[in-house]
C-alpha positions in Angstrom: -8.4 -19.9 2.0 -8.2 -20.9 5.7 -6.1 -23.6 7.2 -9.2 -25.6 8.1 -10.0 -26.1 4.4 -6.7 -27.9 3.9 -6.5 -31.6 4.8 -4.6 -32.2 8.1 -1.7 -33.8 6.2 -1.4 -30.7 4.0 -1.6 -28.0 6.7 1.4 -25.7 7.0 3.8 -25.7 9.8 3.1 -22.7 12.0 5.3 -21.0 14.5 3.1 -18.8 16.9 5.5 -16.2 18.2 4.6 -13.5 20.7 0.9 -13.8 20.1 -0.1 -15.1 16.7 -3.7 -13.9 17.0 -2.7 -10.4 18.0 -0.6 -9.3 15.1 1.0 -5.9 15.6 0.6 -2.7 13.5 3.7 -3.2 11.4 2.7 -6.5 9.9 -0.9 -6.2 9.1 -1.7 -6.0 5.3 -2.3 -3.0 3.2 -3.3 -5.3 0.4 -6.9 -6.0 -0.2 -7.8 -2.4 1.0 -6.8 -2.7 4.6 -6.2 0.3 6.8 -2.9 1.8 5.9 -2.2 2.6 9.5 -2.0 -1.0 10.3 1.2 -1.4 8.2 3.3 1.5 9.2 6.8 0.4 8.1 9.4 1.2 10.6 6.8 1.7 13.3 7.8 -0.3 16.4 5.8 -0.3 19.6 3.5 2.5 18.4 6.3 5.0 17.7 5.7 7.3 14.7 7.9 6.5 11.7 8.6 10.2 11.3 10.1 10.3 14.8 13.4 8.8 13.6 15.7 9.9 10.8 14.9 8.0 7.6 17.9 7.7 5.3 17.0 8.9 1.8 13.7 10.4 2.7 12.7 14.0 3.6 10.4 13.7 6.6 10.4 17.4 7.4 7.4 19.7 6.8 9.3 21.5 4.1 8.6 19.0 1.3 9.5 21.0 -1.9 6.9 18.9 -3.7 6.8 18.3 -7.5 4.3 20.5 -9.2 2.4 20.2 -12.4 1.0 22.5 -15.0 -2.8 22.6 -15.6 -4.4 20.1 -18.0 -7.1 22.0 -19.8 -8.7 18.7 -20.8 -8.9 17.5 -17.2 -10.0 20.9 -15.9 -12.9 21.0 -18.4 -14.2 17.7 -17.0 -14.5 19.0 -13.4 -18.0 18.9 -12.0 -19.2 22.4 -11.0 -19.7 21.3 -7.4 -15.9 20.5 -7.2 -14.6 23.5 -9.1 -16.8 26.1 -7.4 -14.6 26.9 -4.4 -11.3 26.4 -6.3 -10.2 23.7 -3.8 -9.8 19.9 -3.9 -10.5 18.4 -0.5 -8.6 15.1 -0.2 -8.7 12.8 2.8 -5.5 10.9 3.7 -4.7 8.5 6.5 -1.2 9.5 7.6 0.0 6.5 9.5 2.0 4.4 7.0 5.3 5.6 5.5 6.0 6.1 2.7 2.3 6.3 1.7 1.2 9.0 4.2 2.7 9.9 7.5 3.1 12.9 9.7 6.2 14.9 9.2 8.8 15.5 11.9 6.5 18.3 13.3 3.9 15.6 14.0 1.3 17.9 12.3 2.0 18.0 8.5 0.9 15.0 6.4 3.6 14.0 3.9 4.2 11.0 1.7 3.5 9.5 -1.7 -0.3 9.8 -1.4 0.0 13.4 -0.2 2.2 14.3 -3.1 -0.2 12.7 -5.5 -3.0 14.8 -4.0 -1.2 18.0 -4.4 0.0 17.2 -8.0 -3.5 16.1 -9.0 -5.0 19.4 -7.7 -2.3 21.2 -9.8 -3.3 19.4 -12.9 -6.9 20.4 -12.3 -6.2 24.0 -11.6 -7.3 23.6 -8.0 -5.7 24.2 -4.6 -5.2 21.0 -2.6 -6.8 20.8 0.9 -5.3 17.7 2.4 -7.2 16.5 5.5 -5.9 13.8 7.8 -8.6 11.3 8.7 -8.9 8.0 10.5 -9.2 5.1 8.1 -12.7 4.2 9.3 -14.0 7.7 8.6 -13.2 8.2 4.9 -16.1 6.2 3.4 -18.9 8.2 5.1 -16.9 11.4 4.4 -16.7 10.8 0.7 -20.3 9.6 0.4 -21.5 12.7 2.2 -19.4 15.1 0.1 -17.2 16.2 3.0 -14.2 15.0 1.2 -14.2 15.2 -2.6 -11.7 12.3 -2.8 -9.7 10.0 -0.7 -6.1 9.1 -1.7 -5.1 6.6 0.9 -4.0 3.3 -0.6 -7.6 2.3 -1.3 -7.8 -0.9 -3.3 -10.5 -1.2 -5.9 -13.0 -4.0 -5.1 -16.2 -4.9 -6.8 -18.1 -4.3 -3.5 -16.7 -0.8 -3.2 -17.6 0.0 -6.8 -21.2 -0.1 -5.7 -20.7 3.1 -3.6 -17.7 4.8 -5.1 -16.0 5.6 -8.4 -12.3 5.1 -9.0 -9.4 6.4 -11.0 -6.4 4.1 -10.6 -2.9 5.5 -9.8 -0.8 2.6 -8.5 -0.4 -1.1 -8.7 -0.9 -3.0 -5.4 2.1 -5.2 -4.9 3.2 -7.5 -2.1 6.9 -8.0 -1.5 9.2 -10.7 -0.1 12.1 -9.2 1.8 15.1 -11.1 3.1 18.1 -10.2 5.2 20.5 -8.1 3.1 23.1 -10.8 3.0 20.7 -13.7 2.8 21.3 -16.5 0.3 17.6 -16.2 -0.7 17.8 -14.2 -3.9 14.6 -14.7 -5.8 11.0 -15.6 -5.1 8.7 -15.6 -8.1 6.4 -18.6 -7.8 5.0 -21.0 -5.2 7.9 -23.5 -5.4 10.4 -20.8 -4.3 8.9 -20.6 -0.8 9.0 -24.4 -0.2 10.7 -25.1 3.1 11.2 -21.4 4.0 10.4 -19.8 7.3 8.1 -16.9 6.3 6.9 -14.0 8.5 3.4 -13.0 7.5 0.4 -11.2 8.9 -2.4 -13.3 10.3 -5.7 -12.8 8.5 -4.1 -10.8 5.7 -4.3 -11.2 1.9 -0.7 -12.2 1.9 -1.3 -15.0 4.3 -4.1 -16.2 2.1 -1.8 -16.3 -0.9 0.9 -18.0 1.0 -1.5 -20.7 2.3 -2.5 -21.4 -1.3 1.1 -21.6 -2.5 2.0 -23.9 0.4 -1.0 -26.2 -0.3 0.2 -26.4 -4.0 3.7 -27.2 -2.9 2.7 -30.0 -0.5 0.5 -31.5 -3.2 3.5 -31.6 -5.4 5.6 -33.2 -2.7 7.6 -30.1 -1.7 8.5 -29.1 1.8 5.9 -27.0 3.7 6.3 -23.4 4.6 6.9 -22.5 8.3 4.5 -19.7 9.0 5.7 -17.2 11.6 3.7 -14.5 13.3 4.9 -11.6 15.5 3.3 -8.9 17.6 5.4 -6.0 16.3 7.9 -4.9 13.7 10.8 -4.9 16.1 10.2 -8.6 17.0 9.9 -9.6 13.3 13.0 -7.7 12.4 15.0 -9.4 15.1 13.8 -12.8 13.9 14.9 -12.0 10.4 18.2 -10.5 11.3 19.1 -13.3 13.8 18.3 -16.0 11.2 15.2 -17.4 12.9 13.2 -16.5 9.8 14.1 -16.5 6.1 11.8 -13.8 4.6 9.0 -11.5 5.4 5.9 -11.3 3.1 3.8 -8.1 3.2 3.0 -4.9 1.5 5.8 -3.9 -0.9 5.4 -0.2 -0.3 6.2 -0.4 3.4 8.8 -3.1 2.9 10.6 -0.9 0.3 10.6 2.0 2.7 12.0 0.0 5.5 14.7 -1.6 3.3 15.8 1.9 2.2 15.8 3.4 5.6 17.6 0.7 7.6 19.6 -1.0 4.8 19.1 -4.4 6.6 16.8 -6.1 4.1 16.5 -6.6 0.4 13.6 -7.2 -2.0 13.7 -10.8 -3.4 10.3 -10.9 -5.1 6.9 -9.2 -5.7 3.4 -10.6 -6.1 0.3 -9.0 -7.4 -1.7 -7.8 -4.4 -4.8 -9.7 -5.6 -2.9 -12.7 -6.8 -3.5 -14.2 -9.3 -5.4 -11.0 -10.3 -4.0 -7.5 -10.5 -5.0 -5.2 -7.7 -5.5 -1.5 -8.3 -4.9 1.4 -5.9 -7.1 4.3 -6.9 -8.4 7.8 -6.2 -11.8 7.2 -4.6 -14.7 9.5 -5.2 -18.5 9.6 -4.6 -20.2 7.5 -7.1 -21.9 9.3 -9.9 -20.7 12.8 -9.2 -18.4 12.9 -12.2 -15.2 13.7 -10.5 -13.5 10.3 -11.2 -13.4 11.1 -14.9 -11.6 14.4 -14.2 -9.3 12.7 -11.8 -8.4 10.1 -14.4 -7.6 12.8 -16.9 -5.5 14.7 -14.4 -3.6 11.6 -13.4 -2.9 10.7 -17.0 -1.6 14.2 -17.5 0.8 13.7 -14.5 1.9 10.4 -16.1 2.5 12.1 -19.4 4.5 15.1 -18.1 6.7 13.0 -15.8 5.4 14.4 -12.4 3.9 11.0 -11.5 7.1 9.1 -12.0 9.1 11.6 -10.0 6.7 11.3 -7.1 6.8 7.5 -7.0 10.6 7.5 -7.4 10.9 10.0 -4.6 9.2 7.6 -2.2 10.7 4.4 -3.5 7.6 3.2 -5.2 8.7 3.1 -8.8 8.0 -0.7 -9.0 4.3 0.1 -8.4 3.9 2.6 -11.2 1.2 2.3 -13.8 1.3 3.3 -17.5 -2.2 4.8 -17.6 -4.9 5.6 -15.1 -8.1 3.5 -15.6 -11.6 4.6 -14.7 -13.3 2.0 -12.5 -10.9 -0.8 -13.4 -11.8 -4.5 -12.5 -11.9 -4.8 -8.7 -11.0 -7.6 -6.4 -13.9 -10.0 -5.8 -15.0 -10.0 -9.4 
C-alpha cells in the first residue's frame, strides 16, 4: 500500500528527517528478500560492523563453529553433479551482522548464514566452500551453476520459485525496538502503534505493513502514527535515545544484534515478515537440479541433532527458528 491510496484525511503523519527519500544502509529492509547489505545493523556512515567490538559476539576469524555428523539419508539424496568434487559451494553476502559479515580481519565471512552453510555441508559429507558475493550477483551465479546454493537471507517468493528451488531454514521476522528504559513494553497488533513516533525504512515491507496498520487505526478513530525516516543508523539511534522517536520497526535479525551489542534498545514486539502471511528464509538452489531435496534433509538433520538451534542461539536468532525445513514452502506474492 502506498500513501496515495489512502484518503487525504486518513494519511499518516510523516516526519521527513535527514532525507526521507534517501534512506541509509542501516534502515532498509531485509524483509521481502531485500539485499542483506542494506540493513547492516550497527553500521553507521558505511563503517563495517566488524570494525567495532561487539559484546556477546565473536567477530574474529577463529570461529570454532558448531559441527555436525553426516546424515546418510541426506547424503544419499545428493545429485552427482554436487557430490562429485566433495565440495558445497555456497554464496553469501557478508554485509549484515549477525547474518553474514566480514570478521575483524576484513577477509573472513562469518555469521549465522555462514555457520549454517558449514553445518549443512557437514551433514551432507561435503566440504564447505563459502564465497562472498554481491547481492545482485547471486541469482545468475546460482542459475549458471557457479554457486550450488546461496544462503543469504533470501526470502521465498512465488516469483523466485519460477527460477529456484528452496529449503527453508529460518522465519523472516520484523521487530519493534524501543529504548531500553522506554515505557513502551509490547506491540502485538495495529492498535498498539496508534499515536507512536515510529522510525521505519522508506519503500520497505515494514513501511507497507505500518501504513496498513495506521490506516486501520484511523478508520477506527485511533491516533495516527508519526512516520520518521533517517539517512543512517547513527541518526535514527540518536532520535530514539533522545526521545524524539518511540520505536524503530525493521528486520528483527539486525535489530536483535544491535540490542545485544549496545544494550540501548529492547525488543517490544515481532511481526511476520510477510504479514499477515508467514515469510520463509531458505537455502536457494538452481531449479530442478535436485539439490534442494538434499538440503532439506540436511537441514532437518541439523534441527534434530541440535546443531541448528545452537547456531541460531549463538547469533541471537533463536526467535526465528523453525521446527522443520520445508521444500518450496508457500512464497510471498501467492
